[in-house]
N, C-alpha and C positions, 0 to 999 in steps of 0.2 A: 308938834308932832301929837295927835292922841295915842293913848296908849293903846292896843288892842282889847277890845272888850270880846270879841269872838277869834279864837282863832282855831283852825284843822290846818293850815296848812300856809305856803307862801305866794301860791300859782295866780291866786287874784287878790287883790287888796281894795277895797271899798271903804269909802268914808259916807256915812249917812247920819243928818241929825245929830252930829256931836259923839256919835260912836264909829270905830274903826273894827270892820270887820275882816279876817284874812283867813282865806279858803285854801283848803287844797284842790287839785283839779277835778278828784272824784268826789266830795263832799259838793261843790259848787254846781256840778254836772245834774246831782241828783236833786239839789234843793230846786236849780232851774225846772227840770224836770217835772219835780213836784209839784210848784207854783204851776207850771203849764195845764197840771192835769186838774187843779184846784178852781183854775179860771175856765175849766172846759174848752181849752183852745185844743187838747189832743185828749181822747178817751180814756187812756192809759198811761201807766209809765213804763210801759214794754216799747221803748224806742231802741231804735238799733243806733251805734256810736255817730253816725252821720246825722242823725236826726238829731240826736242831742247836743253836738256840735253845733248846730245851725241854731240851736236856740240859746247857749252858753255865748256861741258869739254875739246874737241878737242883744241878750242881756248883758253882757261885758261891754260891747260896743256900741249899742242903740242902732246898729244895721246890721245888715247881711250883704256883704259883698260878693262874695262867691259861693251860692248855695253848694251844698254836699248830697243833699238829698231832695226826696221829693216833698216834704215838709218844709224844707228851706226855700224852694222855688216856688210853693205854693203864697208862701208867705211875701216873698219877693214881686210875684205879679199879682196879687190881691193886696199889696199894703193900703191902698188907698181905703178901703173897707176895712181892712184887719186891724189897722192900727188906733181907731179909735171906734168903741161901741160907746154910745151914750155919753159922748164926750169924755170918755175914761180911756187914758191912752194904757196899751199893751204894754209898752216896754215899763213904764212907771209900774204897773201892777206887778208885772212879774219879779222887778225888782224888789217891791215891797214885801212881796212873799217872801222872799229868800231873805230880805235883813230880818222881816217877822221872826221867821224860824230859827235863824242866828241868834236874834235878841234873847227869845225864848230858852232856847238851850243854854245861854250862857245864864239865865236867871237860875235855871234849875240847876246847873251844874254849882252857881255859887250858894245855893241852898235858898234863893230867894222866893221861889215856887215851887209847888209838889204839883206833879202831873199824874195824871190816871189816865185808863180808856173807858169812855162811854159808849158803852154797849149800844144804848139807845140811840147816838147819834152816827156811831163809826167813827168818832174821831179822839182826840186827847182832850182832857178837860185840865185846868190850870187852877190853882188856889194859892193863898197865902199859905205857908206852913204852921203860922199860929193859928191857924181859924179864921183869920180877917176876912177882907174881901176875895170872892170868888169869882174870877174870871167865868162866868158861864159860856160865854159864845164869844169870840172874838169877831170885831168889825166884819160885816158880809161886803163880799168881794163880788164884783161885777162879772158877769157871765159872757164868754165868746160863743156859747152852743151853737148858736144857730149859723157862724161861720166856722165851725170847727172842723179840723183838718182831718180826712177821713183815710187818707192814703191809699 
């Protein structure tokens, strides 16, 4: 069994590429919502509990069985178009961004990365603490903007 590389609770446990992530419900929900915003699936992180719940179910289970919100219903009804954009899987990218955030947070916590706010990009920047390689930009992500849920 892998040791936890990131832990905020025990509501969700995910293993990915040799790492183990353990999340509280709140932490996981916030990370899932942030990932949906980053992919432009939703315009902002101002989602109600049912919308966030549908996204959490999608990321945790890979599907939404019984939608709780308009967002969940939208995703279910339009899944054929929304699930893949330019051969990129929505579920894969939501999960990847949740994991990427937890991985970065863990590395910052362990003192392996320094974090700073970049005013010019409106995002966080990461660098090695001893002046080594700077991570100027995280790998680009696909966009679901054309299929964005408009509620």
